[in-house]
KOLRO-660936 format. One record per residue (C-alpha): residue in three letters; x, y, z. Coordinates in steps of 0.05 Angstrom, whole numbers, plus 5000, padded with zeros to 4 digits. Last residue first. Layout:
KOLRO-660936
[ala,[X,Y,Z]];
...
end
This chain:
KOLRO-660936
[glu,[4837,5437,4570]];
[his,[4776,5477,4552]];
[gly,[4759,5498,4627]];
[asp,[4825,5539,4626]];
[val,[4873,5518,4679]];
[glu,[4893,5571,4732]];
[arg,[4849,5546,4786]];
[glu,[4878,5479,4784]];
[pro,[4948,5502,4798]];
[arg,[4990,5500,4739]];
[arg,[5045,5443,4733]];
[pro,[5115,5468,4712]];
[phe,[5135,5463,4641]];
[ile,[5145,5402,4589]];
[lys,[5189,5410,4531]];
[val,[5173,5359,4482]];
[leu,[5214,5315,4436]];
[lys,[5205,5271,4376]];
[val,[5125,5273,4369]];
[leu,[5117,5217,4317]];
[asn,[5093,5223,4244]];
[asp,[5157,5207,4222]];
[gln,[5194,5257,4260]];
[leu,[5169,5318,4302]];
[glu,[5210,5364,4341]];
[leu,[5191,5420,4394]];
[ile,[5123,5409,4418]];
[glu,[5107,5448,4478]];
[met,[5077,5432,4542]];
[pro,[5042,5457,4600]];
[tyr,[5025,5411,4652]];
[arg,[4954,5417,4677]];
[asp,[4946,5343,4663]];
[leu,[4954,5354,4595]];
[val,[4964,5431,4566]];
[leu,[4978,5448,4499]];
[cys,[5027,5484,4449]];
[thr,[5047,5461,4382]];
[pro,[5106,5470,4335]];
[gly,[5097,5437,4271]];
[glu,[5050,5391,4230]];
[pro,[5020,5366,4290]];
[ile,[4988,5294,4284]];
[leu,[4910,5300,4296]];
[glu,[4864,5276,4356]];
[leu,[4901,5330,4397]];
[tyr,[4891,5288,4461]];
[glu,[4910,5223,4422]];
[ile,[4965,5260,4390]];
[ile,[4993,5275,4460]];
[leu,[4980,5210,4497]];
[gly,[5016,5178,4433]];
[ser,[5080,5218,4438]];
[leu,[5083,5208,4510]];
[thr,[5084,5135,4503]];
[lys,[5035,5074,4526]];
[pro,[4974,5104,4495]];
[gly,[4910,5086,4534]];
[asp,[4900,5063,4608]];
[thr,[4967,5102,4627]];
[pro,[4937,5165,4646]];
[phe,[4995,5223,4666]];
[his,[5010,5229,4737]];
[trp,[5074,5253,4753]];
[gln,[5118,5227,4804]];
[met,[5176,5246,4757]];
[leu,[5211,5173,4752]];
[arg,[5146,5136,4765]];
[asn,[5104,5174,4714]];
[leu,[5158,5174,4666]];
[glu,[5161,5098,4673]];
[arg,[5089,5087,4663]];
[leu,[5087,5142,4603]];
[asn,[5145,5104,4566]];
[val,[5186,5155,4536]];
[ser,[5182,5156,4459]];
[gly,[5168,5231,4459]];
[asp,[5236,5250,4489]];
[val,[5225,5296,4546]];
[leu,[5263,5360,4556]];
[phe,[5243,5387,4626]];
[cys,[5224,5448,4661]];
[gly,[5219,5464,4734]];
[glu,[5280,5510,4741]];
[glu,[5311,5516,4664]];
[val,[5332,5451,4630]];
[pro,[5325,5381,4663]];
[thr,[5335,5320,4613]];
[val,[5283,5262,4606]];
[leu,[5298,5206,4563]];
[his,[5361,5175,4599]];
[ser,[5318,5171,4667]];
[ala,[5263,5139,4629]];
[thr,[5309,5085,4600]];
[pro,[5345,5076,4534]];
[thr,[5348,5000,4508]];
[glu,[5411,4957,4514]];
[thr,[5405,4946,4592]];
[ala,[5451,4971,4644]];
[leu,[5397,4961,4698]];
[glu,[5340,5004,4717]];
[gly,[5295,4982,4772]];
[leu,[5292,4916,4805]];
[leu,[5218,4890,4789]];
[glu,[5209,4922,4725]];
[glu,[5283,4913,4705]];
[val,[5268,4833,4710]];
[leu,[5213,4843,4658]];
[asp,[5256,4878,4607]];
[glu,[5316,4834,4626]];
[ile,[5270,4775,4605]];
[thr,[5257,4806,4536]];
[val,[5203,4835,4497]];
[leu,[5199,4854,4429]];
[gly,[5149,4895,4386]];
[gln,[5085,4906,4355]];
[val,[5088,4849,4301]];
[asp,[5022,4836,4261]];
[gly,[4985,4773,4287]];
[tyr,[4918,4805,4272]];
[glu,[4904,4807,4354]];
[asp,[4964,4837,4361]];
[val,[5038,4814,4366]];
[val,[5100,4812,4412]];
[met,[5162,4777,4395]];
[ala,[5194,4744,4447]];
[leu,[5261,4736,4483]];
[his,[5297,4699,4540]];
[asn,[5273,4636,4525]];
[gln,[5279,4574,4580]];
[ile,[5215,4549,4564]];
[lys,[5192,4545,4636]];
[arg,[5223,4610,4660]];
[phe,[5203,4651,4597]];
[asn,[5132,4623,4615]];
[met,[5137,4645,4687]];
[leu,[5164,4712,4669]];
[gln,[5100,4713,4617]];
[thr,[5053,4707,4669]];
[his,[5078,4753,4718]];
[leu,[5089,4800,4661]];
[gly,[5009,4794,4640]];
[thr,[5001,4780,4567]];
[asn,[4962,4839,4527]];
[glu,[5006,4839,4470]];
[pro,[4999,4767,4454]];
[ile,[5069,4724,4451]];
[phe,[5107,4699,4397]];
[tyr,[5172,4659,4404]];
[val,[5213,4662,4340]];
[asp,[5247,4594,4317]];
[arg,[5328,4598,4307]];
[ala,[5365,4634,4250]];
[ile,[5434,4594,4236]];
[asn,[5406,4570,4171]];
[arg,[5378,4633,4147]];
[leu,[5441,4668,4167]];
[ser,[5478,4617,4128]];
[gln,[5430,4627,4070]];
[arg,[5449,4706,4070]];
[asn,[5525,4700,4070]];
[leu,[5573,4690,4125]];
[lys,[5627,4634,4112]];
[asn,[5687,4683,4122]];
[asp,[5708,4642,4181]];
[ile,[5712,4707,4226]];
[met,[5637,4719,4194]];
[leu,[5613,4654,4209]];
[arg,[5633,4665,4284]];
[val,[5603,4738,4284]];
[ala,[5534,4704,4260]];
[asp,[5536,4658,4322]];
[lys,[5551,4709,4366]];
[val,[5498,4754,4342]];
[his,[5440,4708,4358]];
[val,[5391,4704,4298]];
[leu,[5318,4695,4311]];
[gly,[5278,4675,4257]];
[arg,[5240,4683,4187]];
[leu,[5193,4742,4204]];
[asn,[5153,4772,4150]];
[asp,[5115,4821,4197]];
[ile,[5188,4854,4202]];
[asp,[5181,4875,4131]];
[asp,[5229,4866,4069]];
[glu,[5240,4790,4093]];
[tyr,[5257,4784,4161]];
[leu,[5313,4761,4223]];
[pro,[5305,4789,4287]];
[leu,[5366,4804,4323]];
[arg,[5398,4775,4390]];
[thr,[5454,4798,4431]];
[phe,[5448,4873,4422]];
[ser,[5498,4925,4422]];
[thr,[5505,4920,4343]];
[thr,[5567,4940,4307]];
[ser,[5594,4882,4269]];
[ile,[5524,4851,4257]];
[leu,[5496,4921,4233]];
[gln,[5551,4928,4188]];
[leu,[5549,4864,4155]];
[val,[5471,4872,4140]];
[ser,[5491,4945,4118]];
[glu,[5540,4920,4071]];
[trp,[5490,4860,4044]];
[glu,[5438,4916,4022]];
[gly,[5371,4890,4048]];
[asn,[5338,4825,4028]];
[ile,[5353,4784,4089]];
[asp,[5332,4848,4129]];
[ile,[5366,4841,4199]];
[gly,[5331,4872,4260]];
[ala,[5329,4937,4303]];
[val,[5267,4940,4337]];
[glu,[5255,5014,4351]];
[ser,[5191,5028,4305]];
[arg,[5161,4956,4328]];
[pro,[5162,4985,4401]];
[val,[5210,4953,4455]];
[met,[5163,4922,4505]];
[val,[5153,4946,4574]];
[asp,[5072,4968,4568]];
[asp,[5059,4917,4514]];
[val,[5082,4861,4559]];
[thr,[5024,4872,4608]];
[ile,[5022,4905,4678]];
[asn,[4973,4895,4728]];
[gln,[5018,4838,4761]];
[phe,[5070,4876,4769]];
[asp,[5054,4938,4802]];
[leu,[5057,4906,4873]];
[ile,[5127,4882,4857]];
[arg,[5143,4953,4835]];
[leu,[5123,4985,4901]];
[leu,[5162,4929,4933]];
[met,[5226,4945,4894]];
[asp,[5222,5020,4902]];
[gln,[5216,5011,4977]];
[his,[5275,4961,4978]];
[leu,[5313,5021,4940]];
[asp,[5287,5076,4985]];
[ser,[5312,5040,5046]];
[ile,[5265,5018,5095]];
[arg,[5240,5050,5166]];
[gly,[5252,5117,5135]];
[thr,[5192,5115,5084]];
[ser,[5146,5062,5113]];
[glu,[5080,5104,5096]];
[leu,[5091,5084,5024]];
[val,[5099,5009,5037]];
[val,[5030,5016,5079]];
[thr,[4998,5050,5025]];
[arg,[5023,4996,4976]];
[leu,[4990,4944,5024]];
[glu,[4924,4985,5019]];
[glu,[4925,4988,4941]];
[ala,[4939,4911,4933]];
[asn,[4888,4886,4985]];
[leu,[4902,4878,5059]];
[arg,[4871,4821,5099]];
[asp,[4838,4824,5168]];
[val,[4822,4757,5200]];
[ile,[4750,4743,5211]];
[his,[4737,4710,5279]];
[lys,[4667,4679,5282]];
[gly,[4646,4679,5356]];
[val,[4617,4757,5344]];
[arg,[4564,4729,5296]];
[val,[4529,4794,5277]];
[gly,[4458,4782,5244]];
[phe,[4421,4835,5277]];
[leu,[4386,4791,5326]];
[arg,[4450,4754,5334]];
[leu,[4476,4821,5365]];
[leu,[4421,4807,5425]];
[ser,[4446,4738,5434]];
[asn,[4513,4762,5434]];
[ser,[4498,4815,5493]];
[val,[4459,4757,5533]];
[gly,[4517,4709,5529]];
[asn,[4568,4759,5537]];
[ala,[4541,4781,5604]];
[val,[4539,4706,5626]];
[trp,[4607,4691,5607]];
[val,[4630,4754,5630]];
[ile,[4605,4737,5704]];
[pro,[4633,4666,5703]];
[tyr,[4699,4691,5677]];
[leu,[4716,4745,5729]];
[phe,[4765,4706,5763]];
[phe,[4807,4680,5701]];
[ser,[4796,4746,5665]];
[ile,[4828,4779,5724]];
[phe,[4895,4739,5711]];
[lys,[4897,4749,5634]];
[leu,[4879,4828,5647]];
[pro,[4941,4832,5695]];
[trp,[4982,4802,5637]];
[val,[4954,4842,5579]];
[thr,[4968,4904,5615]];
[phe,[5047,4926,5598]];
[phe,[5046,4894,5526]];
[ala,[4983,4938,5513]];
[val,[5009,4993,5541]];
[arg,[5074,4991,5503]];
[gln,[5040,4966,5442]];
[ser,[4990,5030,5442]];
[tyr,[5040,5082,5461]];
[val,[5002,5144,5427]];
[ala,[4929,5108,5433]];
[ala,[4944,5083,5506]];
[leu,[4965,5153,5528]];
[thr,[4904,5184,5502]];
[lys,[4860,5133,5532]];
[pro,[4894,5138,5600]];
[thr,[4886,5216,5600]];
[met,[4816,5216,5574]];
[glu,[4783,5160,5615]];
[ala,[4807,5157,5682]];
[phe,[4842,5221,5704]];
[ile,[4804,5271,5663]];
[phe,[4732,5238,5650]];
[leu,[4741,5211,5729]];
[phe,[4751,5283,5752]];
[leu,[4697,5312,5713]];
[thr,[4649,5267,5731]];
[leu,[4670,5269,5807]];
[leu,[4652,5340,5806]];
[ile,[4594,5347,5773]];
[ala,[4550,5283,5803]];
[pro,[4595,5285,5859]];
[ala,[4574,5360,5875]];
[phe,[4493,5339,5882]];
[val,[4484,5288,5935]];
[gly,[4536,5318,5981]];
[phe,[4503,5390,5983]];
[gly,[4463,5368,6038]];
[gly,[4516,5355,6084]];
[phe,[4579,5384,6061]];
[leu,[4638,5337,6093]];
[arg,[4598,5277,6109]];
[asp,[4553,5285,6043]];
[phe,[4614,5291,6001]];
[leu,[4647,5234,6031]];
[val,[4585,5186,6027]];
[thr,[4576,5211,5950]];
[ala,[4642,5202,5935]];
[ile,[4644,5131,5962]];
[ala,[4584,5118,5915]];
[ser,[4614,5151,5862]];
[ala,[4681,5107,5861]];
[leu,[4644,5041,5872]];
[val,[4597,5062,5809]];
[asn,[4669,5078,5771]];
[ala,[4706,5011,5795]];
[phe,[4647,4974,5772]];
[thr,[4642,4995,5706]];
[asn,[4714,4994,5694]];
[ser,[4716,4923,5713]];
[ile,[4651,4904,5684]];
[leu,[4679,4944,5614]];
[val,[4749,4908,5613]];
[val,[4727,4833,5630]];
[gly,[4669,4843,5572]];
[leu,[4715,4876,5525]];
[phe,[4759,4819,5527]];
[arg,[4713,4771,5525]];
[asp,[4675,4802,5456]];
[pro,[4742,4811,5427]];
[arg,[4747,4740,5422]];
[gln,[4810,4727,5378]];
[leu,[4835,4795,5403]];
[leu,[4848,4769,5472]];
[lys,[4891,4711,5440]];
[gly,[4933,4758,5402]];
[val,[4944,4803,5464]];
[gln,[4976,4735,5493]];
[ile,[5021,4714,5434]];
[ala,[5048,4789,5436]];
[ser,[5062,4789,5501]];
[pro,[5105,4726,5505]];
[gln,[5140,4744,5436]];
[gln,[5149,4678,5395]];
[his,[5174,4708,5329]];
[arg,[5108,4687,5294]];
[ala,[5077,4728,5354]];
[leu,[5114,4789,5339]];
[his,[5099,4786,5260]];
[arg,[5026,4775,5285]];
[leu,[5026,4839,5328]];
[arg,[5063,4882,5276]];
[tyr,[5007,4865,5232]];
[arg,[4957,4879,5279]];
[asn,[4976,4944,5299]];
[ile,[4951,4961,5367]];
[ser,[4891,5007,5371]];
[met,[4842,4952,5406]];
[ile,[4893,4933,5457]];
[gly,[4916,4998,5473]];
[thr,[4849,5032,5480]];
[glu,[4820,4974,5524]];
[ser,[4878,4976,5565]];
[ala,[4881,5045,5582]];
[ser,[4810,5049,5601]];
[phe,[4825,4986,5645]];
[phe,[4883,5024,5684]];
[gly,[4845,5092,5685]];
[ser,[4783,5053,5726]];
[ile,[4837,5022,5770]];
[leu,[4873,5088,5776]];
[thr,[4811,5118,5796]];
[leu,[4792,5071,5842]];
[leu,[4855,5080,5880]];
[leu,[4837,5157,5880]];
[val,[4765,5143,5908]];
[ser,[4795,5094,5962]];
[leu,[4846,5144,5986]];
[ile,[4791,5196,5992]];
[leu,[4748,5146,6031]];
[val,[4810,5129,6076]];
[ser,[4821,5205,6086]];
[ser,[4751,5213,6110]];
[his,[4764,5158,6164]];
[leu,[4722,5094,6165]];
[his,[4683,5072,6217]];
[thr,[4658,5013,6185]];
[leu,[4587,5021,6216]];
[ala,[4589,5086,6183]];
[ile,[4600,5062,6122]];
[gly,[4545,5015,6120]];
[lys,[4500,5076,6149]];
[lys,[4519,5114,6100]];
[leu,[4503,5066,6043]];
[ser,[4429,5055,6071]];
[phe,[4418,5118,6078]];
[leu,[4443,5136,6010]];
[trp,[4397,5082,5979]];
[val,[4342,5098,6019]];
[asn,[4344,5171,5995]];
[ser,[4351,5147,5926]];
[asp,[4292,5107,5923]];
[phe,[4252,5166,5958]];
[ser,[4274,5213,5904]];
[gly,[4250,5167,5849]];
[leu,[4185,5152,5880]];
[met,[4173,5224,5886]];
end
């Protein structure tokens, strides 16, 4: 009874106030429509500004775009911005409801109290909430830049009310350990930045996208991922047949060759081919002269990060290093060209790249050299073989089988059926990879 009495008193007072102004029904209708537009404006501004791309906004602000600067200032204190929007929006909705109540009561009598609760709720939901917010979500930047200037003007007049409301609201939030005044800058980690780059397809060239992805991977790659493995290192055995030594120097496409005795672990230096060719032309090339022109070898551990090694190459003005394991045994060599290729993509290098080691055959099938680097293979073919263990396809297959196959063997790795076609020196030389199977078709013992 008390609630009903209060409602009737409020309604009677409002009706009496409206009657005193002698407002026509058409004026009341226009007022409701105007207040709906105002409510829609604040709803759109809230969604548009809160959903705007923050990183694009900062980019525009750094280029002195006025609207971007103002939106950035509003977002520095979201409590104040939301205070202005919500107070204004709530006031517009409540006033529209009150006017609609008077209007419906005048037109329909006793039904005037209940009709606005149903019809006006639906009307405001469609035209003051759903439609403006959907529009703002789709065109957030345009809406934000359009509404920021009126909001700045309104904020000036509503500041005292907003200040009081925010004081109460922020005090309540502090009880839960939330400090609104502390501005936290959103920062992307490497994986999130990778997603941003991948989503930029069509906005930047494929070449630039690939380069950006390579840069993001660069800090997680070590030299043993890109080195020329020990078995493929071309070097000069000072104790080998002299004719073979001369032929190697005359025909090699490499600019530097390791010099060793009997085994590459017994390194004696690094020979620049141009120095050896010069001695050969002067007919002064012999075993001793090779030793004399050999330069010091630069050794690095196999787990050195590429970003660290690139800086080291730059610091010591060297272009080649021998990679050793924890026991000091040579595992391979790496050049500055290998590191640069990780950033820029394939170059005209002296060693074969993944694209040269993969040959398409019948539809969906590929012949793949077992020595191909798994990371490069994944990047080239958009496959996802694990790279946290063996570095080559041959190593991955042997680890999976837990033995060295003695002949042609079939297996399934990561749902890719494979057939080992060639073996050489206890290594898988050539593999045929078939199209990937759906997960439901893969046997449980894969």
